[in-house]
DOFI-786654 format. One record per residue: y, x, z of N, C-alpha, C in turn. Coordinates in steps of 0.2 Angstrom, whole numbers. Layout:
BEGIN
+-------+-------+-------+-------+-------+-------+-------+-------+-------+
|    nv |    nu |    nw |   cav |   cau |   caw |    cv |    cu |    cw |
+-------+-------+-------+-------+-------+-------+-------+-------+-------+
|     Y |     X |     Z |     Y |     X |     Z |     Y |     X |     Z |
...
+-------+-------+-------+-------+-------+-------+-------+-------+-------+
This chain:
BEGIN
+-------+-------+-------+-------+-------+-------+-------+-------+-------+
|    nv |    nu |    nw |   cav |   cau |   caw |    cv |    cu |    cw |
+-------+-------+-------+-------+-------+-------+-------+-------+-------+
|    83 |  -157 |  -108 |    86 |  -151 |  -109 |    82 |  -146 |  -113 |
|    83 |  -148 |  -120 |    78 |  -143 |  -123 |    80 |  -135 |  -123 |
|    88 |  -135 |  -123 |    89 |  -127 |  -122 |    87 |  -124 |  -117 |
|    85 |  -128 |  -111 |    82 |  -124 |  -105 |    76 |  -124 |  -105 |
|    72 |  -126 |  -110 |    63 |  -124 |  -109 |    62 |  -118 |  -111 |
|    64 |  -115 |  -115 |    63 |  -107 |  -117 |    63 |  -103 |  -108 |
|    68 |  -105 |  -106 |    70 |  -101 |   -99 |    64 |  -104 |   -94 |
|    63 |  -110 |   -93 |    57 |  -112 |   -89 |    51 |  -109 |   -90 |
|    50 |  -108 |   -98 |    44 |  -105 |   -99 |    42 |   -98 |   -99 |
|    47 |   -94 |  -100 |    49 |   -88 |   -97 |    50 |   -86 |   -91 |
|    50 |   -90 |   -86 |    51 |   -88 |   -79 |    44 |   -87 |   -76 |
|    40 |   -89 |   -79 |    33 |   -86 |   -76 |    31 |   -78 |   -76 |
|    34 |   -77 |   -83 |    34 |   -71 |   -84 |    39 |   -65 |   -82 |
|    44 |   -68 |   -80 |    49 |   -64 |   -75 |    47 |   -64 |   -69 |
|    45 |   -69 |   -65 |    42 |   -67 |   -58 |    36 |   -62 |   -57 |
|    33 |   -63 |   -63 |    27 |   -57 |   -64 |    29 |   -51 |   -65 |
|    34 |   -51 |   -68 |    38 |   -44 |   -70 |    42 |   -41 |   -64 |
|    44 |   -46 |   -59 |    48 |   -44 |   -52 |    43 |   -41 |   -48 |
|    37 |   -43 |   -48 |    31 |   -42 |   -44 |    29 |   -35 |   -46 |
|    29 |   -32 |   -52 |    28 |   -27 |   -55 |    33 |   -22 |   -54 |
|    39 |   -24 |   -54 |    45 |   -20 |   -50 |    44 |   -18 |   -44 |
|    43 |   -23 |   -40 |    42 |   -22 |   -32 |    38 |   -15 |   -32 |
|    30 |   -16 |   -36 |    25 |   -13 |   -34 |    28 |    -6 |   -37 |
|    32 |    -3 |   -42 |    34 |     1 |   -45 |    38 |     5 |   -40 |
|    42 |     0 |   -37 |    48 |     5 |   -31 |    43 |     7 |   -25 |
|    39 |     1 |   -24 |    33 |     4 |   -17 |    30 |    10 |   -19 |
|    28 |    11 |   -25 |    24 |    17 |   -27 |    29 |    23 |   -26 |
|    34 |    22 |   -28 |    39 |    28 |   -29 |    40 |    30 |   -22 |
|    42 |    25 |   -18 |    43 |    27 |   -10 |    39 |    31 |    -8 |
|    31 |    29 |   -10 |    25 |    31 |    -6 |    25 |    37 |    -7 |
|    25 |    39 |   -15 |    24 |    45 |   -17 |    30 |    50 |   -14 |
|    37 |    47 |   -13 |    39 |    53 |    -8 |    40 |    53 |    -4 |
|    36 |    50 |     2 |    37 |    50 |     8 |    30 |    51 |    10 |
|    24 |    48 |     9 |    18 |    49 |    11 |    13 |    48 |     7 |
|    11 |    52 |     0 |     7 |    51 |    -5 |     0 |    51 |    -3 |
|    -2 |    53 |     3 |    -9 |    51 |     5 |   -10 |    45 |     9 |
|    -5 |    42 |    10 |    -5 |    34 |    12 |    -6 |    29 |     8 |
|    -9 |    29 |     3 |   -10 |    26 |    -3 |   -14 |    20 |    -2 |
|   -17 |    19 |     2 |   -20 |    12 |     5 |   -16 |     7 |     7 |
|   -11 |     9 |     9 |    -4 |     4 |    11 |    -4 |    -2 |     6 |
|    -2 |     2 |     0 |     0 |    -3 |    -6 |    -6 |    -8 |    -6 |
|   -13 |    -7 |    -5 |   -18 |   -12 |    -5 |   -18 |   -17 |    -1 |
|   -16 |   -14 |     5 |   -14 |   -18 |    13 |    -9 |   -23 |    11 |
|    -4 |   -21 |     6 |     2 |   -24 |     7 |     0 |   -31 |     2 |
|    -6 |   -33 |    -1 |    -8 |   -38 |    -6 |    -8 |   -43 |    -1 |
|   -12 |   -42 |     6 |   -15 |   -47 |     9 |    -8 |   -52 |    12 |
|    -3 |   -48 |    13 |     4 |   -51 |    15 |     6 |   -57 |    10 |
|     6 |   -55 |     3 |     8 |   -60 |    -3 |     1 |   -66 |    -3 |
|    -4 |   -64 |    -2 |   -11 |   -68 |     0 |   -10 |   -73 |     4 |
|    -7 |   -71 |     9 |    -4 |   -75 |    17 |     2 |   -81 |    15 |
|     6 |   -78 |    11 |    12 |   -82 |     9 |     8 |   -88 |     4 |
|     5 |   -86 |     1 |     2 |   -91 |    -6 |    -1 |   -95 |    -1 |
|    -4 |   -93 |     4 |    -8 |  -100 |     7 |    -5 |  -104 |    10 |
|     2 |  -103 |    12 |     6 |  -109 |    16 |     7 |  -114 |    11 |
|    10 |  -114 |     5 |    10 |  -120 |     1 |     5 |  -123 |    -2 |
|    -1 |  -118 |    -2 |    -6 |  -122 |    -6 |   -11 |  -126 |     0 |
|   -10 |  -124 |     8 |   -12 |  -130 |    10 |    -8 |  -136 |    11 |
|    -1 |  -134 |    11 |     4 |  -139 |    11 |     2 |  -145 |     6 |
|     3 |  -142 |     0 |     3 |  -147 |    -6 |    -3 |  -151 |    -6 |
|    -1 |  -158 |    -8 |    -6 |  -163 |    -9 |   -10 |  -161 |   -15 |
|   -16 |  -164 |   -18 |   -19 |  -166 |   -23 |   -13 |  -170 |   -29 |
|   -15 |  -168 |   -35 |   -11 |  -170 |   -41 |   -11 |  -178 |   -40 |
|    -5 |  -181 |   -40 |    -6 |  -188 |   -42 |    -9 |  -191 |   -48 |
|   -10 |  -186 |   -53 |   -11 |  -188 |   -62 |   -20 |  -189 |   -58 |
|   -22 |  -183 |   -55 |   -29 |  -184 |   -53 |   -32 |  -191 |   -50 |
|   -27 |  -192 |   -44 |   -29 |  -199 |   -41 |   -29 |  -205 |   -46 |
|   -22 |  -204 |   -51 |   -24 |  -209 |   -54 |   -29 |  -210 |   -60 |
|   -32 |  -205 |   -61 |   -39 |  -204 |   -66 |   -44 |  -207 |   -62 |
|   -44 |  -206 |   -56 |   -49 |  -207 |   -52 |   -48 |  -216 |   -48 |
|   -43 |  -218 |   -51 |   -41 |  -225 |   -47 |   -41 |  -224 |   -40 |
|   -37 |  -221 |   -37 |   -36 |  -220 |   -31 |   -28 |  -220 |   -30 |
|   -26 |  -226 |   -31 |   -18 |  -226 |   -31 |   -15 |  -226 |   -25 |
|   -17 |  -227 |   -19 |   -14 |  -227 |   -12 |   -14 |  -219 |   -11 |
|   -18 |  -215 |   -14 |   -18 |  -209 |   -11 |   -14 |  -205 |   -16 |
|   -12 |  -209 |   -24 |    -8 |  -204 |   -28 |    -1 |  -207 |   -26 |
|     1 |  -211 |   -23 |     7 |  -214 |   -21 |     9 |  -209 |   -15 |
|     5 |  -208 |   -10 |     6 |  -204 |    -4 |     7 |  -196 |    -7 |
|     3 |  -195 |   -12 |     6 |  -187 |   -15 |    12 |  -188 |   -17 |
|    14 |  -193 |   -20 |    22 |  -192 |   -23 |    27 |  -192 |   -18 |
|    25 |  -197 |   -13 |    31 |  -197 |    -9 |    32 |  -190 |    -4 |
|    25 |  -186 |    -4 |    24 |  -180 |     0 |    29 |  -175 |    -5 |
|    27 |  -176 |   -11 |    31 |  -171 |   -17 |    38 |  -170 |   -17 |
|    40 |  -178 |   -19 |    47 |  -180 |   -20 |    51 |  -179 |   -13 |
|    48 |  -182 |    -7 |    53 |  -182 |    -1 |    55 |  -188 |    -1 |
|    60 |  -188 |     3 |    64 |  -194 |     6 |    70 |  -195 |     2 |
|    69 |  -196 |    -4 |    74 |  -199 |    -9 |    77 |  -205 |    -9 |
|    84 |  -205 |    -7 |    86 |  -214 |    -9 |    85 |  -217 |   -14 |
|    83 |  -222 |   -15 |    82 |  -226 |   -21 |    75 |  -225 |   -26 |
|    72 |  -220 |   -23 |    64 |  -218 |   -26 |    60 |  -224 |   -27 |
|    57 |  -225 |   -31 |    53 |  -231 |   -32 |    46 |  -227 |   -34 |
|    42 |  -227 |   -28 |    35 |  -225 |   -30 |    31 |  -227 |   -34 |
|    31 |  -235 |   -33 |    27 |  -239 |   -37 |    29 |  -239 |   -44 |
|    34 |  -238 |   -47 |    37 |  -237 |   -54 |    34 |  -231 |   -57 |
|    35 |  -226 |   -51 |    32 |  -218 |   -54 |    24 |  -219 |   -55 |
|    22 |  -222 |   -51 |    14 |  -222 |   -51 |    11 |  -226 |   -57 |
|    14 |  -232 |   -59 |    14 |  -236 |   -64 |    15 |  -231 |   -70 |
|    20 |  -227 |   -72 |    20 |  -222 |   -78 |    15 |  -219 |   -78 |
|    13 |  -215 |   -72 |     9 |  -209 |   -72 |     2 |  -213 |   -74 |
|     0 |  -218 |   -71 |    -6 |  -223 |   -73 |    -6 |  -224 |   -80 |
|    -1 |  -226 |   -83 |    -2 |  -228 |   -90 |    -3 |  -223 |   -95 |
|     1 |  -216 |   -93 |     0 |  -211 |   -97 |    -7 |  -209 |   -97 |
|   -10 |  -210 |   -90 |   -17 |  -207 |   -90 |   -24 |  -210 |   -92 |
|   -20 |  -217 |   -93 |   -25 |  -223 |   -96 |   -26 |  -222 |  -104 |
|   -19 |  -221 |  -107 |   -17 |  -220 |  -115 |   -20 |  -214 |  -116 |
|   -20 |  -209 |  -113 |   -23 |  -200 |  -115 |   -31 |  -202 |  -115 |
|   -33 |  -206 |  -110 |   -41 |  -208 |  -110 |   -42 |  -211 |  -115 |
|   -40 |  -216 |  -117 |   -40 |  -221 |  -122 |   -40 |  -216 |  -129 |
|   -35 |  -213 |  -131 |   -35 |  -209 |  -137 |   -40 |  -204 |  -137 |
|   -42 |  -201 |  -131 |   -49 |  -195 |  -132 |   -55 |  -200 |  -134 |
|   -55 |  -205 |  -131 |   -62 |  -209 |  -132 |   -61 |  -211 |  -140 |
|   -56 |  -214 |  -143 |   -55 |  -216 |  -148 |   -56 |  -210 |  -154 |
|   -52 |  -204 |  -152 |   -54 |  -199 |  -157 |   -60 |  -195 |  -157 |
|   -65 |  -197 |  -150 |   -71 |  -194 |  -150 |   -70 |  -186 |  -146 |
|   -67 |  -185 |  -144 |   -63 |  -177 |  -141 |   -67 |  -177 |  -134 |
|   -70 |  -181 |  -131 |   -73 |  -180 |  -124 |   -77 |  -177 |  -123 |
|   -83 |  -174 |  -127 |   -88 |  -169 |  -125 |   -86 |  -163 |  -129 |
|   -91 |  -158 |  -125 |   -90 |  -151 |  -127 |   -90 |  -149 |  -134 |
|   -94 |  -153 |  -138 |   -96 |  -151 |  -145 |   -90 |  -153 |  -149 |
|   -83 |  -158 |  -147 |   -78 |  -158 |  -150 |   -75 |  -151 |  -151 |
|   -74 |  -146 |  -147 |   -72 |  -140 |  -148 |   -74 |  -135 |  -154 |
|   -80 |  -137 |  -156 |   -81 |  -133 |  -163 |   -79 |  -137 |  -170 |
|   -75 |  -144 |  -169 |   -73 |  -146 |  -175 |   -68 |  -140 |  -178 |
|   -66 |  -143 |  -184 |   -62 |  -138 |  -188 |   -54 |  -138 |  -184 |
|   -52 |  -145 |  -183 |   -45 |  -145 |  -180 |   -44 |  -141 |  -174 |
|   -50 |  -143 |  -168 |   -49 |  -140 |  -163 |   -51 |  -132 |  -161 |
|   -55 |  -131 |  -167 |   -55 |  -122 |  -167 |   -49 |  -120 |  -170 |
|   -44 |  -123 |  -173 |   -39 |  -120 |  -175 |   -34 |  -120 |  -171 |
|   -34 |  -126 |  -166 |   -29 |  -126 |  -159 |   -31 |  -122 |  -155 |
|   -37 |  -120 |  -155 |   -39 |  -114 |  -148 |   -36 |  -109 |  -152 |
|   -37 |  -106 |  -157 |   -35 |  -100 |  -160 |   -27 |   -99 |  -159 |
|   -25 |  -103 |  -161 |   -17 |  -104 |  -160 |   -13 |  -102 |  -152 |
|   -18 |  -106 |  -149 |   -16 |  -107 |  -143 |   -16 |  -100 |  -138 |
|   -22 |   -97 |  -140 |   -24 |   -91 |  -137 |   -22 |   -86 |  -140 |
|   -19 |   -86 |  -146 |   -17 |   -79 |  -150 |   -12 |   -75 |  -145 |
|    -6 |   -78 |  -142 |    -1 |   -75 |  -141 |    -4 |   -72 |  -133 |
|   -10 |   -75 |  -131 |   -12 |   -70 |  -124 |   -16 |   -65 |  -127 |
|   -20 |   -67 |  -131 |   -27 |   -61 |  -134 |   -21 |   -55 |  -137 |
|   -17 |   -57 |  -139 |   -13 |   -52 |  -144 |   -11 |   -47 |  -139 |
|   -10 |   -47 |  -132 |    -8 |   -43 |  -129 |   -13 |   -38 |  -127 |
|   -19 |   -37 |  -128 |   -24 |   -33 |  -129 |   -23 |   -28 |  -134 |
|   -20 |   -32 |  -140 |   -20 |   -28 |  -146 |   -13 |   -24 |  -146 |
|    -8 |   -25 |  -143 |    -3 |   -22 |  -143 |    -1 |   -16 |  -138 |
|    -6 |   -16 |  -135 |    -6 |   -11 |  -130 |    -4 |   -13 |  -122 |
|    -3 |   -19 |  -121 |     0 |   -21 |  -113 |    -5 |   -19 |  -109 |
|   -13 |   -18 |  -109 |   -16 |   -15 |  -103 |   -15 |    -8 |  -101 |
|   -14 |    -5 |  -108 |   -14 |     2 |  -106 |    -5 |     4 |  -106 |
|     0 |     2 |  -106 |     5 |     3 |  -105 |     8 |     0 |   -97 |
|     5 |    -4 |   -95 |     6 |    -8 |   -89 |     1 |    -4 |   -84 |
|    -5 |    -3 |   -85 |   -11 |    -1 |   -80 |   -11 |     7 |   -79 |
|   -10 |    12 |   -85 |    -9 |    17 |   -84 |    -4 |    21 |   -87 |
|     2 |    18 |   -86 |     8 |    22 |   -89 |     9 |    28 |   -85 |
|     9 |    28 |   -78 |    10 |    33 |   -73 |     6 |    38 |   -74 |
|    -2 |    37 |   -76 |    -6 |    42 |   -78 |    -4 |    45 |   -85 |
|    -3 |    42 |   -89 |     0 |    45 |   -95 |     6 |    50 |   -94 |
|    11 |    48 |   -90 |    16 |    51 |   -88 |    14 |    57 |   -86 |
|     9 |    57 |   -81 |     7 |    63 |   -78 |     5 |    69 |   -82 |
|     0 |    66 |   -88 |    -2 |    71 |   -92 |     2 |    73 |   -97 |
|     7 |    70 |   -98 |    12 |    73 |  -102 |    17 |    77 |   -99 |
|    16 |    79 |   -93 |    19 |    84 |   -89 |    27 |    81 |   -87 |
|    27 |    75 |   -87 |    33 |    72 |   -84 |    36 |    74 |   -78 |
|    41 |    76 |   -75 |    42 |    78 |   -68 |    40 |    74 |   -63 |
|    43 |    67 |   -64 |    41 |    62 |   -60 |    38 |    56 |   -63 |
|    32 |    56 |   -64 |    29 |    51 |   -68 |    30 |    44 |   -65 |
|    31 |    43 |   -57 |    32 |    36 |   -54 |    39 |    33 |   -57 |
|    43 |    39 |   -57 |    51 |    36 |   -59 |    50 |    33 |   -66 |
|    46 |    36 |   -70 |    46 |    33 |   -77 |    43 |    27 |   -77 |
|    38 |    26 |   -74 |    34 |    20 |   -72 |    41 |    14 |   -70 |
|    44 |    17 |   -65 |    51 |    12 |   -62 |    55 |    10 |   -68 |
|    55 |    15 |   -73 |    61 |    13 |   -78 |    58 |     9 |   -83 |
|    52 |     9 |   -84 |    48 |     3 |   -88 |    48 |    -4 |   -85 |
|    48 |    -4 |   -79 |    49 |   -10 |   -76 |    54 |   -15 |   -76 |
|    60 |    -9 |   -73 |    66 |   -12 |   -76 |    68 |   -15 |   -81 |
|    67 |   -10 |   -86 |    67 |   -13 |   -94 |    64 |   -19 |   -95 |
|    59 |   -20 |   -93 |    55 |   -26 |   -93 |    58 |   -31 |   -90 |
|    60 |   -31 |   -85 |    64 |   -37 |   -81 |    70 |   -39 |   -86 |
|    73 |   -33 |   -87 |    80 |   -35 |   -92 |    79 |   -38 |   -97 |
|    73 |   -36 |  -101 |    70 |   -39 |  -108 |    69 |   -47 |  -107 |
|    65 |   -48 |  -101 |    63 |   -54 |  -102 |    70 |   -60 |  -100 |
|    74 |   -57 |   -95 |    80 |   -62 |   -94 |    83 |   -63 |  -101 |
|    84 |   -57 |  -106 |    87 |   -59 |  -111 |    82 |   -64 |  -116 |
|    76 |   -64 |  -115 |    72 |   -69 |  -118 |    73 |   -76 |  -118 |
|    76 |   -78 |  -112 |    78 |   -85 |  -109 |    83 |   -87 |  -115 |
|    85 |   -82 |  -119 |    92 |   -85 |  -124 |    87 |   -86 |  -131 |
|    84 |   -80 |  -132 |    81 |   -79 |  -137 |    74 |   -83 |  -139 |
|    70 |   -86 |  -135 |    65 |   -90 |  -136 |    66 |   -97 |  -139 |
|    73 |   -98 |  -138 |    75 |  -104 |  -140 |    81 |  -103 |  -147 |
|    83 |   -99 |  -147 |    87 |   -99 |  -153 |    82 |   -94 |  -159 |
|    79 |   -90 |  -157 |    73 |   -88 |  -163 |    67 |   -91 |  -165 |
|    64 |   -93 |  -160 |    59 |   -97 |  -161 |    53 |   -93 |  -158 |
|    48 |   -95 |  -156 |    41 |   -93 |  -151 |    38 |   -89 |  -159 |
|    37 |   -92 |  -163 |    32 |   -89 |  -169 |    35 |   -82 |  -171 |
|    41 |   -82 |  -173 |    45 |   -77 |  -175 |    45 |   -72 |  -171 |
|    46 |   -73 |  -164 |    44 |   -67 |  -158 |    38 |   -64 |  -158 |
|    33 |   -69 |  -158 |    27 |   -66 |  -158 |    24 |   -61 |  -163 |
|    26 |   -63 |  -171 |    23 |   -59 |  -175 |    27 |   -54 |  -176 |
|    34 |   -54 |  -175 |    38 |   -48 |  -177 |    37 |   -43 |  -170 |
|    38 |   -45 |  -165 |    38 |   -42 |  -160 |    30 |   -37 |  -159 |
|    24 |   -42 |  -161 |    17 |   -40 |  -160 |    17 |   -34 |  -165 |
|    20 |   -33 |  -171 |    20 |   -29 |  -176 |    24 |   -22 |  -174 |
|    29 |   -25 |  -172 |    32 |   -18 |  -169 |    29 |   -15 |  -163 |
|    26 |   -17 |  -160 |    24 |   -14 |  -154 |    17 |   -11 |  -156 |
|    13 |   -13 |  -161 |     6 |   -11 |  -164 |    10 |    -3 |  -168 |
|    15 |    -4 |  -169 |    17 |     1 |  -174 |    19 |     7 |  -168 |
|    22 |     5 |  -162 |    23 |     9 |  -157 |    19 |    14 |  -154 |
|    13 |     8 |  -153 |     6 |    11 |  -152 |     4 |    17 |  -155 |
|     5 |    17 |  -161 |     1 |    21 |  -165 |     8 |    29 |  -165 |
|    14 |    28 |  -163 |    18 |    32 |  -161 |    16 |    37 |  -156 |
|    16 |    32 |  -151 |    15 |    35 |  -144 |     8 |    37 |  -143 |
|     3 |    36 |  -148 |    -3 |    40 |  -148 |    -2 |    46 |  -152 |
|     1 |    47 |  -157 |     3 |    53 |  -160 |     6 |    58 |  -157 |
|     9 |    57 |  -151 |    12 |    61 |  -147 |     7 |    64 |  -143 |
|     0 |    63 |  -143 |    -6 |    67 |  -140 |    -7 |    72 |  -143 |
|    -5 |    73 |  -150 |    -8 |    79 |  -154 |    -1 |    85 |  -152 |
|     4 |    84 |  -149 |     9 |    88 |  -147 |     8 |    92 |  -139 |
|    10 |    99 |  -140 |     8 |   102 |  -133 |    12 |    99 |  -127 |
|    10 |    97 |  -122 |    13 |    92 |  -117 |    19 |    96 |  -115 |
|    26 |    95 |  -113 |    29 |    98 |  -111 |    36 |    93 |  -108 |
|    41 |    95 |  -107 |    47 |    91 |  -104 |    49 |    85 |  -110 |
|    50 |    88 |  -116 |    52 |    84 |  -122 |    48 |    79 |  -123 |
|    41 |    80 |  -124 |    37 |    74 |  -126 |    36 |    70 |  -119 |
|    36 |    72 |  -114 |    36 |    67 |  -107 |    43 |    62 |  -107 |
|    48 |    65 |  -110 |    55 |    59 |  -111 |    53 |    57 |  -116 |
|    51 |    59 |  -122 |    49 |    55 |  -128 |    45 |    48 |  -126 |
|    38 |    51 |  -122 |    35 |    44 |  -119 |    38 |    40 |  -116 |
|    43 |    41 |  -112 |    47 |    37 |  -108 |    51 |    33 |  -112 |
|    54 |    36 |  -117 |    58 |    32 |  -121 |    55 |    26 |  -125 |
|    51 |    30 |  -128 |    45 |    25 |  -132 |    43 |    20 |  -128 |
|    41 |    21 |  -121 |    37 |    15 |  -119 |    43 |    11 |  -116 |
|    49 |    12 |  -115 |    55 |     8 |  -113 |    55 |     3 |  -119 |
|    56 |     5 |  -124 |    57 |     2 |  -130 |    50 |    -3 |  -132 |
|    45 |    -1 |  -131 |    38 |    -5 |  -131 |    39 |   -10 |  -125 |
|    41 |    -9 |  -120 |    43 |   -14 |  -114 |    48 |   -18 |  -116 |
|    53 |   -16 |  -119 |    58 |   -21 |  -121 |    56 |   -26 |  -125 |
|    54 |   -24 |  -131 |    50 |   -28 |  -136 |    44 |   -34 |  -133 |
|    41 |   -30 |  -128 |    35 |   -34 |  -126 |    39 |   -40 |  -120 |
|    44 |   -38 |  -118 |    47 |   -43 |  -114 |    52 |   -49 |  -120 |
|    53 |   -48 |  -125 |    57 |   -53 |  -128 |    52 |   -57 |  -133 |
|    46 |   -54 |  -132 |    42 |   -57 |  -138 |    35 |   -60 |  -135 |
|    31 |   -56 |  -133 |    25 |   -60 |  -130 |    25 |   -61 |  -124 |
|    28 |   -59 |  -121 |    28 |   -59 |  -112 |    31 |   -68 |  -111 |
|    36 |   -69 |  -114 |    38 |   -76 |  -112 |    34 |   -82 |  -115 |
|    29 |   -80 |  -120 |    26 |   -85 |  -123 |    19 |   -84 |  -122 |
|    16 |   -79 |  -121 |     8 |   -78 |  -119 |     6 |   -81 |  -114 |
|     9 |   -84 |  -110 |     6 |   -87 |  -103 |     6 |   -95 |  -103 |
|    10 |   -97 |  -109 |    10 |  -104 |  -108 |     5 |  -108 |  -113 |
|     4 |  -104 |  -118 |     0 |  -108 |  -123 |    -6 |  -111 |  -121 |
|   -11 |  -104 |  -118 |   -17 |  -108 |  -116 |   -17 |  -113 |  -110 |
|   -12 |  -115 |  -107 |   -11 |  -120 |  -103 |   -11 |  -127 |  -105 |
|    -9 |  -126 |  -113 |    -8 |  -133 |  -117 |   -15 |  -137 |  -117 |
|   -16 |  -143 |  -115 |   -23 |  -146 |  -116 |   -23 |  -147 |  -124 |
|   -18 |  -148 |  -127 |   -21 |  -150 |  -135 |   -13 |  -149 |  -139 |
|   -15 |  -144 |  -144 |    -8 |  -144 |  -147 |    -7 |  -149 |  -153 |
|    -2 |  -151 |  -153 |     0 |  -157 |  -158 |     4 |  -154 |  -164 |
|     1 |  -155 |  -171 |     6 |  -153 |  -177 |     9 |  -157 |  -179 |
+-------+-------+-------+-------+-------+-------+-------+-------+-------+
């Protein structure tokens, strides 16, 4: 399903954005009801931590890890636990495939001499590292930490009537943009989205910074929200669905 691969890659950013949206809604409600009870937001994080522990305790070790350490029985038990009771499932065949791929990967690495840390400093691997980390590190250069972490603070400095509502608008635009990226990632291509989107977001950062030279009023506050929303949508369809998966690739292939 090659057309579906882009949506799968972007789904991580979607769920991350949905979490930010819930946080924006919670902050808005807290501001309207009990602004001094801000600690409740921090307490709520422990609920998510508890929910996260449930699958982590249940999930077994990776079958690939067992295969790499020559533990076939444990690998097959892990496969059966992950797949479940599926009629016709051949766990022996599945393990043989995993074992073959693991052995081939090890053989190729030994053959190419890429098993030690010194291999990182070779020209090819340095190039792979730069390419794989560029979409992720680019987020710091296009303003992601500023727009996502300090948006409410900037809106308050711009004398926006409701800074928390402005942050909520940005998060809604972000979620809508990431959903749109499900189609654009496969249709347009990741490289085009990252380069064009990164350049446009950098330009928006300069424009937003220029607003600081104006006298804060309702008009500049509204302009800041509008520009931030455009930035959020651009981020959602360019860097957001791409920047999280490249570092996870063990080795890029040209």
